[in-house]
N, C-alpha and C positions, 0 to 999 in steps of 0.2 A: 505495501500501499504506499508504504513513505518514498519507492522509488516512482511510483505513478508521483504521488507530486514534483513529486524532482523535477522530475523529467518534461512535470504539465508547466512549471513556472520555466523553464529554461530554453523547450523550445516551439517561442513565441509566434505567429503565422505574419507571415512580411504584408505587409503592404500596401500592394500594387495597385497603382489609380485606375480610374476609368479613362480610353485613351478612344478617340471615336476611328483612329487608324488601327485597324490591323498591324501593319508593318513597325507604330511607332511602340507601340504596347512590348513586341516582341525584341525590339532593339532596348524599353526599356528595362527588360525580366533578361538579357547578356547584363546587359550590362551589372544591373546590380547579381545575376552569378559571379561575374570577375570579378565584382569588386569594386571596377573603375570609379566607378560614381553612385554614389546611392537615389534611387527613385526620388525625383521631382514631381510635386503636383503638380497636376496640369491648373491654370490661373482658372479662376472661376468670373464668367460675366454676371453673373444673377447680383443683382442688386441685396446684399443683406435684409436691409427694411425689409420689402418685396417679401421676402421670404417670410421672412416673421408674422408678417401678414397675412400673408396667404393656411399658416402653418395655424395662425388662430381659428383662422376661416375653417379650416379644416378638420380641425378637432371638433370644434361645438355645430355642425354642419348637418352632418345626418340628424344627430343625433336633436336636433331644434326642428328638423323637420320630420319626424318621423311624429312631436309632440304638435306640429298644428295638423298633421293630416287624418279628420273622423279614419272614424274604422271602416264602412263603405272606399274608401278611398284609398284605404291599405291596403285593402283586398281584391279592388279594381286592379292595383299597380303588381301582386301580386297572384293573378292571376296570369296576367298582362305577360310576364316576366317567366311566367310556367308555360307558359302556349307557345314564348321563343325559343325558348330551351328544348320540345319534345319536337318541335317544326326544325331545331336544326341537326337533331340523332337519327332522323329519315334519309 
């Protein structure tokens, strides 16, 4: 048991950032494997304030919508979703 704990603490997963181009990802992996240079995070083009606002809305959106729907409307939405799932299975 102690050996597993020690092994888990020593062997940490490498953090590989997302790349749009597969060649860039391959190049970053080779550089990391040969210890030429550490993996560099690609620059984020998102506005941090907009990301925070979107996260706030996303966290409460589904719950707020569920509270505002009537039971009849929820049932209608559920039936429509079930019908769409069954059509895709054919």
